C-alpha positions, 0 to 999 in steps of 0.5 A: 093339412092347410099348409101346416106340417109336422115341423110347425107343431113344436112336437119336441117341446110338447114331448119334453115333459114326458121325460119326467117320470112323475108324468103318467098321462097326457090328455089332449083336446084337439078340435073335432076336425080332420086336422085335429084327428091327424094331429092327434094321431101324429102326436100319438105316434111320437109318444109311442116312440118314447120308452114309457109304456106306462104313459097313458095318452088319451083325448077327451070324449066326443059326442052328443052334448047334454041338452043336445038334440039327436036329430042335429048330430052329424054322422061322425059325432053320432058314430063316436058317441056310440063307440065311446058309450059307457054302461048306464050305471057309470053315466049316473052322477053320484 
């Protein structure tokens, strides 16, 4: 998208450290845009090609910010907040 293709992303360089068995998780924080989602999916597909079933791949949660007003949330943000909800007792700071 926006004229940037998979070859412009240096994905092999990003995936090189995953060969190290000490790495057990990859967490990415893409922008909350169509481009960010597309890039995340592309990276996810590449990681799934690696023979490391124990390697966890995740993105940071997206949703309504603390102190944010629900009436200003867009549909996608609100939808993701609902899909990524947690049980109330898990949301309490301990």
